[in-house]
N, C-alpha and C positions, 0 to 999 in steps of 0.2 A: 505494498498500500504505501501512496505519495501522501503525504499532508504540506501543504502551505501554509507559513505563519504571517499574518500583515497583522503587526502591534498598533498602528496609528494609520486605518484605512480612511477614504475620502470620498464624497460624493464630487467628481468634477463636472463642472458647469462651465461649457464654454459658449459666449455669445458673439457671433459673429456683426459687425456693426459697416455703415460705410466708409467711416473715418475715426480714427481717435481725435476726438476734441475734449477739451475742458469747459466747465464752468455750465455745461447745458445738458439737455436731456439726450442720451443716445439710445436712438431704436434699433433692434436687433433685427437684421433681415434673415437671420438661422440661428438656431442653438441646438445642443447637444448635451447628453448628459451619459457620462460614463463612469465607469465602476473602479475608483483609483485606491490603487495600492499594487505594489510589487510583487506580492505573493501571489495576487488574482491574478496577474499578469501570467506567471508562471504557471496557474490553475488553467487559464483560457489557451496558453499554447500547449500544453498535453491534453487537454480536450482535443483541439484540434490534430494532433496527433493519435489520437483514439485510446487515451490512456486516460483512467477516471484516477481522480485528485480529492481531497477533501480541504478547503478553506477553511482556516481557523482564523481567531483574532479577535479582538474587542470591537464591540458596536453596540449603540445606543439610540434611543429615540426613533425619530420618522427614518431619517436619515440613514441610520443604522438598519433599518425594515426596508428602505429602498435597494441598499447593497445586497442584502437577503436575496429579496425577491429577485433583483436583477440577476445575480449570480446562477440562482436556481434556475432561472427561465434560459439561461446557456446550457443547462445542464450539468453545473456544477454542485455538488454536495458542501454543504456547510456545516460549521458546528461552533457558532460564537459564543463568547461569555458575555451575555449583557450588562451594559454599564449605566450607572445613574446619568451619566451626562451624554450631550448629544455627537455623536460622529459628524465630524467636520466636515463642511463643505468647502471647495476651495473653484476661484472663479477666476476665469482667464475671459479677455475681453482682445478680440483680434480684429485689424482691420479686413476688409475684403481684398484690397491689395498686398496681402501680405506686409512685411516689414514688421517697426515695433509692435509690442503688444503690452496689455497690463494683467498681470497675474498676480493673486493675494491668496495666499495659503491662511487658512485657520490654525491654531495651533494645536486643535484637538482637544476631547475632554482630558479632565485629570485623571488617572486612574489610581482608584483607592488601594490601600494594602490588602485588603478584604478581595478587591477583585482580581488582584493580582494572585494572589493564593489561590483562588477558582481556576484562573488558567492554569498555573502549574500543577494542581492536581489535575485536572483536564488532560494536559500533554502527557503524565505520569501514567494516567490509567490506558490511554490510547498508544503511547509508544510499544513497539514489540519488534523483536528481534528481525532482521533484515531489511525494516519498512526504511524509506527515503522520508527526510524531511526539509524543507527549505527554510530557513528563518529569514527574512528579507525585510527592509526598509528601515525606517527612521523610528524612534522611540518616543510615545506619546509622554504629556506633562505626568510627573508624578511617578514615574520610574526611572530606577537608577542605571546607572550604563552598564553594570555588570547582569543584568536581566537576561542577555541573551546568554552568557555564561552560565546563568542558572540553568536554562533551559537544555541548552546542550549537556551538561552533566546527567540531567534527567533522563533526555533521549539515549545518549548513548550507551548510559549504565544499561538501557535494556535492550540493546543489541542494534540498535537502528545506527543509521550514518546521517549527519549531518552537513547541509550545506548552508554556509553563512555569507548574506549578501547585504553586507550596511556598512559605514564606514565611521571614521572617528574614534571617539573614546570606547564606543559600543565594539566596533571590530577589534580594538587594542584589547578589552576585557576580555570578548569572545574569543579572541586567539588563544587565551591562556587556558582555556578551556578542552582545549586540542579537538576542533572539529574537523570532520573528513577533508572538508576543501571549502575554503573562501575565493570568493569572486571580487574583489575589489577592482577599479577601473585604475588606468595609470596616475591620474590626479591623487585619486583616493590613496593610493599609494604611496605616493609622495608626500602627502600630507602627515600620513601616519608614522612612516619612517624616518622623514625628514634627509633620504638619499634622493640623488638625480635622478629622472626616468627620461632622458633625452633619447637615448637608441635601446636597442635589445640587451645588449649587454648589462647597461645599466638598470635596466627594469629586472633583469635576472638577478642581481645583486641584491636589488628593494624586496625582490620575492623571498629570497633566502633569507631575506631578515625578518619577514612576516614569518618562514617556517621556523624560526628561531624561537620566536614566539609561542609555537605551539601547533602551529596549521601543519597537516601534514602534506596536504596539496593545495597550490596555489594557482589558480588561473588569471589573469590580467586581461580585461576586456580594452581593445584598441580601438576599437569603433572601427572606422573605413579598413585599418590593417589587419584587423582580425581578432587576435589572442594569444596570449602567450602562455604556454602550460609549465609549469617547473614542479615535478615532483622528487620523491627521492630517486626515482629511477631512470627521469630524463628531464630535460629542458626541450620544447618545444614550440615552434612559433606555428600556428596555423592560420592563413591568411582566408582572406574573406572573398568570395567571389566577386565579380565586376557585376553590380547593377546600378539603375538609375535611383537613386537616391529620393524619398518625398518625404520619409517622415521618421527621424531617427529614434525619436521618442517611445520609451519602450524597448526598444531593440535588446538591451544587454538582459532584460527580463525575459523576451523569447529566449536567449543565449541560454540563460538558466534553465527556462523550460525544458530547451532538446537537450543540455547537459545531462539532467536529471530523470528524462526517458532515458536517454543511451546508457546509462551507469544501473538504471532499474532493469533493462532488457541484459545486464551481463556484459557489456560492450566494455573494452579498456577505455582508460580515461581518454585518451589521444583520439579513438574511434567516437567517443560519446560528444568530444570536443565540436568534432567535425560538423556531428549532426547540430551540436549547439550554435554552431559558426551558420549555418545553413537559415537555421530558424532566426536569428539575430538578422541575417540578411534579407528574409524575408520579408519579416516584420518592417525593415527599414525602407523596403522598395514600395510600401503601400503606404496608402493617404492617411490621416487620421490615426485612429489609434488601433488599427486593424492588426489581425493575428494571421500571419501565411498557413496556407492550406496545406493539408500533407503533400498534395502535388506538387505544388510548389517548393515546399522543401527538400523534396526527393530530388526536383531538378536541379536545385543550387548545389545540393550534396553531393551531386556528381559533379558539379565543376570545380571542386574544391582539390 
């Protein structure tokens, strides 16, 4: 079984306007609502590949119900811990001609100690040997930076494996709990280690520094260049296939989805990463927040 965990999800509302203007009423010509959260995006990619997953996280109020209903309408099972606060809503205002935009993110509800304990207990009850868990995204207010580390210890004590996709202090503390794999991008890796990441050799050294913190395997996403795998057995750059890029937002989450799918199928890390790169490229080649189809992913995989 595969589980994805998003601690600070959001309802992402995007409004399209003729032009960005200030001190006036803007009238939207189009709008869309997406179910925001890195773990949710991983679950969507897994669904497209034909593999089920269960999406966990904190949810609250009407916005939380909207997230639950929206994910389940896509065929994604959910198992949320319901909190007293309201799940955040993020607002984007974009002009029809593209260019500059306005984006405002709410901080999210403050999660109480009792609500955190409820999630820890839920994860403890669900964790089983040979399962895969993806822990992804930022931490909501009220949660300490070692929370991912606590989750990793619970999950891996049960014999499951964790893929961690976060940044900053949450990644640093999480690494100390020795997850199976961490997936920072090059900028996140540079900020965490303080080491330069200007070329493949430097990125490898920075990834090895993350390994010394406790992570067995590191995948560094590099956008159009692909991703670098640094494991105890090999260092390997997997290049991305050539695409016409439309929207790279969420491509990293799709990469994690494809990588997790490959590992759950028993593939090697290098081969699983090839599928991850194909999934990320597929997402980047599509408009909006669309997820690549299995057919498109297979086509791009054959080109890597």
